[in-house]
Biopython code that builds the backbone (N, CA, C, O; Angstrom):
import numpy as np
from Bio.PDB.StructureBuilder import StructureBuilder

atoms = [
    (1, "MET", "N", (110.456, 108.517, 103.522)),
    (1, "MET", "CA", (110.638, 108.104, 104.573)),
    (1, "MET", "C", (112.263, 106.933, 104.293)),
    (1, "MET", "O", (112.306, 105.716, 104.113)),
    (2, "PRO", "N", (112.994, 107.597, 104.342)),
    (2, "PRO", "CA", (114.842, 106.448, 104.634)),
    (2, "PRO", "C", (114.127, 105.864, 105.686)),
    (2, "PRO", "O", (113.330, 106.391, 106.462)),
    (3, "VAL", "N", (114.893, 103.579, 105.537)),
    (3, "VAL", "CA", (114.662, 103.666, 106.374)),
    (3, "VAL", "C", (116.073, 102.876, 106.988)),
    (3, "VAL", "O", (117.111, 102.865, 106.327)),
    (4, "VAL", "N", (115.971, 102.240, 108.296)),
    (4, "VAL", "CA", (117.199, 102.117, 108.923)),
    (4, "VAL", "C", (116.843, 101.282, 110.042)),
    (4, "VAL", "O", (116.125, 101.514, 111.015)),
    (5, "ILE", "N", (118.064, 99.372, 109.403)),
    (5, "ILE", "CA", (118.078, 98.859, 109.380)),
    (5, "ILE", "C", (118.975, 98.443, 110.805)),
    (5, "ILE", "O", (120.108, 98.924, 110.840)),
    (6, "THR", "N", (118.441, 97.352, 112.305)),
    (6, "THR", "CA", (119.356, 98.418, 113.318)),
    (6, "THR", "C", (120.407, 96.962, 112.756)),
    (6, "THR", "O", (120.282, 96.228, 111.776)),
    (7, "GLU", "N", (121.753, 96.993, 114.224)),
    (7, "GLU", "CA", (122.697, 96.271, 113.539)),
    (7, "GLU", "C", (121.705, 94.473, 114.152)),
    (7, "GLU", "O", (122.000, 93.413, 113.599)),
    (8, "HIS", "N", (120.707, 94.524, 115.203)),
    (8, "HIS", "CA", (120.731, 93.287, 115.885)),
    (8, "HIS", "C", (119.539, 92.970, 114.954)),
    (8, "HIS", "O", (119.215, 91.904, 115.477)),
    (9, "ALA", "N", (118.700, 93.130, 113.994)),
    (9, "ALA", "CA", (118.475, 92.650, 112.281)),
    (9, "ALA", "C", (119.041, 92.186, 111.567)),
    (9, "ALA", "O", (118.720, 91.083, 111.125)),
    (10, "ARG", "N", (120.516, 93.086, 111.014)),
    (10, "ARG", "CA", (121.115, 92.626, 110.029)),
    (10, "ARG", "C", (121.206, 91.182, 111.062)),
    (10, "ARG", "O", (120.568, 90.215, 110.646)),
    (11, "LYS", "N", (121.853, 91.037, 112.176)),
    (11, "LYS", "CA", (122.942, 90.127, 112.371)),
    (11, "LYS", "C", (121.084, 88.359, 112.358)),
    (11, "LYS", "O", (121.249, 87.181, 112.039)),
    (12, "ARG", "N", (120.114, 88.834, 112.686)),
    (12, "ARG", "CA", (119.374, 87.911, 112.680)),
    (12, "ARG", "C", (119.171, 88.151, 111.678)),
    (12, "ARG", "O", (118.327, 89.046, 111.715)),
    (13, "LEU", "N", (119.499, 87.835, 110.318)),
    (13, "LEU", "CA", (119.091, 87.875, 108.856)),
    (13, "LEU", "C", (119.911, 86.255, 108.353)),
    (13, "LEU", "O", (119.789, 85.303, 107.582)),
    (14, "ASN", "N", (121.110, 87.030, 109.844)),
    (14, "ASN", "CA", (122.104, 85.600, 109.480)),
    (14, "ASN", "C", (121.681, 83.807, 109.971)),
    (14, "ASN", "O", (122.083, 82.763, 109.457)),
    (15, "GLN", "N", (120.846, 83.991, 111.005)),
    (15, "GLN", "CA", (119.883, 83.159, 111.573)),
    (15, "GLN", "C", (118.775, 81.801, 110.373)),
    (15, "GLN", "O", (117.954, 81.961, 109.469)),
    (16, "LYS", "N", (119.374, 80.600, 111.043)),
    (16, "LYS", "CA", (118.621, 80.275, 109.635)),
    (16, "LYS", "C", (117.276, 80.260, 109.715)),
    (16, "LYS", "O", (116.858, 79.750, 108.676)),
    (17, "ARG", "N", (116.060, 80.676, 110.692)),
    (17, "ARG", "CA", (114.767, 81.679, 110.722)),
    (17, "ARG", "C", (114.197, 82.100, 110.119)),
    (17, "ARG", "O", (113.056, 82.073, 109.658)),
    (18, "GLN", "N", (115.847, 82.994, 110.053)),
    (18, "GLN", "CA", (115.524, 84.644, 108.763)),
    (18, "GLN", "C", (115.994, 84.362, 107.604)),
    (18, "GLN", "O", (116.261, 85.223, 106.765)),
    (19, "GLU", "N", (116.171, 82.878, 107.405)),
    (19, "GLU", "CA", (117.037, 82.199, 106.040)),
    (19, "GLU", "C", (116.056, 82.709, 104.986)),
    (19, "GLU", "O", (114.840, 82.553, 105.100)),
    (20, "ASN", "N", (116.879, 83.578, 103.532)),
    (20, "ASN", "CA", (116.495, 83.644, 102.521)),
    (20, "ASN", "C", (115.511, 85.548, 102.492)),
    (20, "ASN", "O", (114.762, 86.005, 101.629)),
    (21, "ILE", "N", (115.926, 86.088, 103.643)),
    (21, "ILE", "CA", (114.716, 87.065, 103.274)),
    (21, "ILE", "C", (116.595, 88.231, 103.276)),
    (21, "ILE", "O", (117.682, 87.725, 103.554)),
    (22, "SER", "N", (116.390, 89.746, 102.889)),
    (22, "SER", "CA", (117.310, 90.608, 101.997)),
    (22, "SER", "C", (117.205, 91.427, 102.494)),
    (22, "SER", "O", (116.000, 91.681, 102.507)),
    (23, "THR", "N", (117.791, 92.217, 103.056)),
    (23, "THR", "CA", (117.406, 93.840, 103.386)),
    (23, "THR", "C", (117.133, 94.723, 102.564)),
    (23, "THR", "O", (117.119, 95.924, 102.836)),
    (24, "SER", "N", (116.823, 94.116, 101.189)),
    (24, "SER", "CA", (116.164, 95.181, 100.049)),
    (24, "SER", "C", (114.564, 94.912, 100.297)),
    (24, "SER", "O", (113.811, 95.815, 99.933)),
    (25, "ASP", "N", (113.879, 93.518, 101.000)),
    (25, "ASP", "CA", (113.019, 92.765, 100.916)),
    (25, "ASP", "C", (112.107, 93.221, 102.724)),
    (25, "ASP", "O", (110.932, 93.060, 103.054)),
    (26, "ILE", "N", (113.250, 93.782, 103.484)),
    (26, "ILE", "CA", (113.476, 94.500, 104.911)),
    (26, "ILE", "C", (112.527, 95.783, 104.512)),
    (26, "ILE", "O", (111.432, 96.073, 104.994)),
    (27, "ILE", "N", (113.410, 96.591, 103.297)),
    (27, "ILE", "CA", (113.274, 97.851, 103.262)),
    (27, "ILE", "C", (112.063, 97.818, 102.332)),
    (27, "ILE", "O", (111.088, 98.478, 102.690)),
    (28, "GLU", "N", (112.007, 97.258, 101.388)),
    (28, "GLU", "CA", (110.217, 97.493, 101.287)),
    (28, "GLU", "C", (109.326, 97.088, 102.238)),
    (28, "GLU", "O", (108.670, 97.879, 102.916)),
    (29, "ALA", "N", (109.269, 95.990, 102.319)),
    (29, "ALA", "CA", (108.308, 96.343, 103.534)),
    (29, "ALA", "C", (108.186, 97.684, 105.263)),
    (29, "ALA", "O", (107.336, 97.476, 106.128)),
    (30, "ALA", "N", (108.507, 98.070, 105.295)),
    (30, "ALA", "CA", (108.988, 99.247, 106.196)),
    (30, "ALA", "C", (108.472, 100.308, 104.794)),
    (30, "ALA", "O", (107.401, 100.909, 104.883)),
    (31, "SER", "N", (109.060, 100.401, 103.952)),
    (31, "SER", "CA", (108.292, 101.137, 103.256)),
    (31, "SER", "C", (106.905, 101.420, 102.987)),
    (31, "SER", "O", (106.340, 102.471, 102.684)),
    (32, "GLY", "N", (106.479, 100.236, 103.168)),
    (32, "GLY", "CA", (105.528, 100.117, 102.308)),
    (32, "GLY", "C", (104.038, 100.402, 103.974)),
    (32, "GLY", "O", (102.807, 100.395, 104.000)),
    (33, "ILE", "N", (104.703, 100.525, 104.624)),
    (33, "ILE", "CA", (104.007, 100.697, 106.015)),
    (33, "ILE", "C", (103.204, 102.068, 106.464)),
    (33, "ILE", "O", (103.708, 102.833, 107.287)),
    (34, "PRO", "N", (102.299, 102.248, 106.041)),
    (34, "PRO", "CA", (101.616, 103.856, 105.810)),
    (34, "PRO", "C", (100.928, 104.554, 107.525)),
    (34, "PRO", "O", (100.065, 104.035, 108.233)),
    (35, "GLY", "N", (101.533, 105.580, 107.713)),
    (35, "GLY", "CA", (101.084, 106.857, 108.531)),
    (35, "GLY", "C", (102.235, 106.997, 109.074)),
    (35, "GLY", "O", (103.207, 107.046, 108.319)),
    (36, "HIS", "N", (102.415, 107.088, 110.384)),
    (36, "HIS", "CA", (103.011, 107.533, 112.217)),
    (36, "HIS", "C", (103.298, 105.938, 112.429)),
    (36, "HIS", "O", (102.635, 104.980, 112.030)),
    (37, "ILE", "N", (104.311, 105.965, 113.067)),
    (37, "ILE", "CA", (104.654, 104.442, 113.754)),
    (37, "ILE", "C", (105.063, 105.023, 115.759)),
    (37, "ILE", "O", (106.000, 104.624, 116.450)),
    (38, "PRO", "N", (104.065, 105.933, 116.111)),
    (38, "PRO", "CA", (105.149, 106.324, 117.363)),
    (38, "PRO", "C", (106.429, 105.771, 119.025)),
    (38, "PRO", "O", (107.195, 106.304, 119.827)),
    (39, "SER", "N", (105.782, 104.163, 118.605)),
    (39, "SER", "CA", (106.384, 102.812, 119.118)),
    (39, "SER", "C", (106.485, 101.918, 119.038)),
    (39, "SER", "O", (105.566, 101.265, 119.533)),
    (40, "ALA", "N", (107.882, 100.952, 118.235)),
    (40, "ALA", "CA", (108.334, 100.464, 118.387)),
    (40, "ALA", "C", (106.684, 99.116, 118.682)),
    (40, "ALA", "O", (106.171, 98.599, 119.674)),
    (41, "THR", "N", (106.391, 99.068, 116.997)),
    (41, "THR", "CA", (105.290, 98.268, 117.109)),
    (41, "THR", "C", (105.855, 96.598, 116.109)),
    (41, "THR", "O", (107.085, 96.611, 116.142)),
    (42, "ARG", "N", (105.616, 95.979, 115.728)),
    (42, "ARG", "CA", (105.691, 94.606, 115.291)),
    (42, "ARG", "C", (104.026, 93.848, 113.429)),
    (42, "ARG", "O", (102.846, 93.517, 113.307)),
    (43, "PHE", "N", (104.965, 93.989, 112.812)),
    (43, "PHE", "CA", (103.467, 93.900, 111.660)),
    (43, "PHE", "C", (104.367, 92.737, 110.698)),
    (43, "PHE", "O", (105.509, 92.482, 110.313)),
    (44, "ARG", "N", (102.767, 92.189, 110.619)),
    (44, "ARG", "CA", (103.021, 91.089, 110.297)),
    (44, "ARG", "C", (103.026, 90.648, 109.014)),
    (44, "ARG", "O", (102.758, 91.604, 108.287)),
    (45, "GLY", "N", (103.290, 89.175, 108.087)),
    (45, "GLY", "CA", (102.554, 88.650, 107.169)),
    (45, "GLY", "C", (103.093, 89.016, 106.270)),
    (45, "GLY", "O", (102.702, 88.318, 105.334)),
    (46, "PHE", "N", (104.245, 90.169, 105.715)),
    (46, "PHE", "CA", (105.442, 90.094, 104.835)),
    (46, "PHE", "C", (105.526, 88.871, 104.408)),
    (46, "PHE", "O", (105.371, 87.807, 105.007)),
    (47, "VAL", "N", (105.933, 89.239, 102.694)),
    (47, "VAL", "CA", (106.682, 88.352, 101.739)),
    (47, "VAL", "C", (107.833, 88.881, 101.050)),
    (47, "VAL", "O", (108.004, 89.795, 100.243)),
    (48, "ALA", "N", (108.693, 87.885, 101.708)),
    (48, "ALA", "CA", (110.062, 88.523, 100.561)),
    (48, "ALA", "C", (109.915, 87.773, 99.787)),
    (48, "ALA", "O", (109.070, 86.878, 99.767)),
    (49, "LYS", "N", (111.123, 88.141, 98.637)),
    (49, "LYS", "CA", (111.272, 88.054, 97.246)),
    (49, "LYS", "C", (110.838, 86.165, 96.731)),
    (49, "LYS", "O", (110.266, 85.609, 95.794)),
    (50, "SER", "N", (111.539, 85.756, 98.030)),
    (50, "SER", "CA", (111.949, 84.019, 98.177)),
    (50, "SER", "C", (110.730, 82.656, 98.436)),
    (50, "SER", "O", (110.606, 81.432, 98.396)),
    (51, "GLY", "N", (109.539, 84.757, 98.895)),
    (51, "GLY", "CA", (108.847, 83.003, 99.675)),
    (51, "GLY", "C", (107.939, 83.417, 101.284)),
    (51, "GLY", "O", (106.812, 83.484, 101.776)),
    (52, "ARG", "N", (110.135, 83.707, 101.738)),
    (52, "ARG", "CA", (109.806, 83.798, 103.178)),
    (52, "ARG", "C", (108.873, 84.399, 103.833)),
    (52, "ARG", "O", (108.868, 85.523, 103.331)),
    (53, "VAL", "N", (107.883, 84.363, 104.832)),
    (53, "VAL", "CA", (106.791, 84.891, 105.454)),
    (53, "VAL", "C", (107.843, 85.515, 106.507)),
    (53, "VAL", "O", (108.798, 84.799, 106.805)),
    (54, "PHE", "N", (107.744, 86.769, 107.083)),
    (54, "PHE", "CA", (108.432, 87.344, 108.002)),
    (54, "PHE", "C", (107.316, 88.547, 108.856)),
    (54, "PHE", "O", (106.251, 88.438, 108.249)),
    (55, "ASP", "N", (107.224, 89.110, 109.453)),
    (55, "ASP", "CA", (108.063, 89.838, 110.192)),
    (55, "ASP", "C", (109.111, 91.106, 111.435)),
    (55, "ASP", "O", (110.119, 91.050, 112.140)),
    (56, "ILE", "N", (108.092, 92.069, 111.073)),
    (56, "ILE", "CA", (109.294, 93.460, 111.480)),
    (56, "ILE", "C", (108.418, 93.906, 112.249)),
    (56, "ILE", "O", (107.193, 93.815, 112.181)),
    (57, "VAL", "N", (109.673, 94.840, 113.670)),
    (57, "VAL", "CA", (109.303, 95.179, 113.876)),
    (57, "VAL", "C", (109.916, 96.417, 114.011)),
    (57, "VAL", "O", (111.145, 96.426, 114.088)),
    (58, "ALA", "N", (108.860, 98.225, 114.087)),
    (58, "ALA", "CA", (109.880, 98.983, 113.731)),
    (58, "ALA", "C", (108.871, 99.892, 114.304)),
    (58, "ALA", "O", (107.761, 99.604, 114.751)),
    (59, "LYS", "N", (109.586, 101.304, 114.193)),
    (59, "LYS", "CA", (109.748, 102.455, 114.629)),
    (59, "LYS", "C", (109.631, 103.506, 114.358)),
    (59, "LYS", "O", (109.892, 103.518, 113.155)),
    (60, "ASP", "N", (109.282, 104.997, 114.813)),
    (60, "ASP", "CA", (109.380, 106.130, 113.664)),
    (60, "ASP", "C", (110.839, 106.712, 114.285)),
    (60, "ASP", "O", (110.780, 106.899, 115.501)),
    (61, "ILE", "N", (111.613, 106.902, 113.913)),
    (61, "ILE", "CA", (112.424, 108.326, 114.650)),
    (61, "ILE", "C", (112.639, 109.849, 113.775)),
    (61, "ILE", "O", (112.616, 109.938, 112.548)),
    (62, "PRO", "N", (112.798, 110.723, 114.510)),
    (62, "PRO", "CA", (112.943, 111.596, 113.740)),
    (62, "PRO", "C", (113.524, 111.916, 112.082)),
    (62, "PRO", "O", (114.692, 111.893, 111.694)),
    (63, "GLY", "N", (112.326, 112.202, 111.324)),
    (63, "GLY", "CA", (113.564, 111.955, 109.567)),
    (63, "GLY", "C", (114.064, 110.323, 109.486)),
    (63, "GLY", "O", (115.201, 110.119, 109.062)),
    (64, "ARG", "N", (113.469, 109.504, 109.770)),
    (64, "ARG", "CA", (113.425, 108.439, 109.447)),
    (64, "ARG", "C", (112.669, 106.797, 109.756)),
    (64, "ARG", "O", (112.111, 106.837, 110.852)),
    (65, "ARG", "N", (112.629, 106.419, 109.572)),
    (65, "ARG", "CA", (111.401, 104.560, 110.329)),
    (65, "ARG", "C", (112.944, 103.986, 110.591)),
    (65, "ARG", "O", (113.740, 104.176, 109.672)),
    (66, "LEU", "N", (113.287, 103.489, 111.449)),
    (66, "LEU", "CA", (113.950, 102.298, 112.079)),
    (66, "LEU", "C", (113.135, 101.028, 112.562)),
    (66, "LEU", "O", (112.248, 100.862, 113.399)),
    (67, "VAL", "N", (113.896, 100.098, 111.565)),
    (67, "VAL", "CA", (113.393, 98.643, 111.931)),
    (67, "VAL", "C", (114.229, 97.933, 112.967)),
    (67, "VAL", "O", (115.303, 97.353, 112.809)),
    (68, "VAL", "N", (113.375, 98.130, 114.269)),
    (68, "VAL", "CA", (114.395, 97.440, 115.122)),
    (68, "VAL", "C", (115.032, 96.223, 115.103)),
    (68, "VAL", "O", (116.226, 96.152, 115.390)),
    (69, "THR", "N", (113.996, 94.669, 114.616)),
    (69, "THR", "CA", (113.990, 93.449, 114.501)),
    (69, "THR", "C", (113.499, 92.341, 113.415)),
    (69, "THR", "O", (113.239, 93.171, 112.544)),
    (70, "VAL", "N", (113.284, 91.519, 113.008)),
    (70, "VAL", "CA", (113.478, 90.935, 112.046)),
    (70, "VAL", "C", (112.417, 89.508, 112.161)),
    (70, "VAL", "O", (113.428, 88.873, 111.863)),
    (71, "ILE", "N", (111.328, 88.419, 112.315)),
    (71, "ILE", "CA", (111.606, 87.702, 112.221)),
    (71, "ILE", "C", (110.722, 86.307, 111.684)),
    (71, "ILE", "O", (109.589, 85.914, 111.959)),
    (72, "GLY", "N", (111.820, 85.751, 110.771)),
    (72, "GLY", "CA", (111.395, 84.774, 110.147)),
    (72, "GLY", "C", (110.114, 83.681, 110.735)),
    (72, "GLY", "O", (109.960, 83.236, 111.872)),
    (73, "LYS", "N", (109.113, 83.408, 109.222)),
    (73, "LYS", "CA", (108.134, 82.301, 109.921)),
    (73, "LYS", "C", (108.692, 81.267, 109.152)),
    (73, "LYS", "O", (108.288, 80.112, 109.285)),
]
sb = StructureBuilder()
sb.init_structure("model")
sb.init_model(0)
sb.init_chain("A")
sb.init_seg("    ")
for serial, (resi, resn, name, xyz) in enumerate(atoms, 1):
    if name == "N":
        sb.init_residue(resn, " ", resi, " ")
    sb.init_atom(name, np.array(xyz, "f"), 0.0, 1.0, " ", f" {name:<3s}", serial, name[0])
structure = sb.get_structure()
């Protein structure tokens, strides 16, 4: 399933708290979530290639998985 990252999530990647988290890290994390996500849900404990731990909020829309935001730890 293709992953779409919202503009809000992309802007957050420029903030200090989300430093060293790349879009490829987000796509990999969102793609790895099994099943269908009918409403926006927070998924915790992903690790970026840089070692930074982060959470994502994702939701499935027709034909795509939408990443609403990214929360760095």
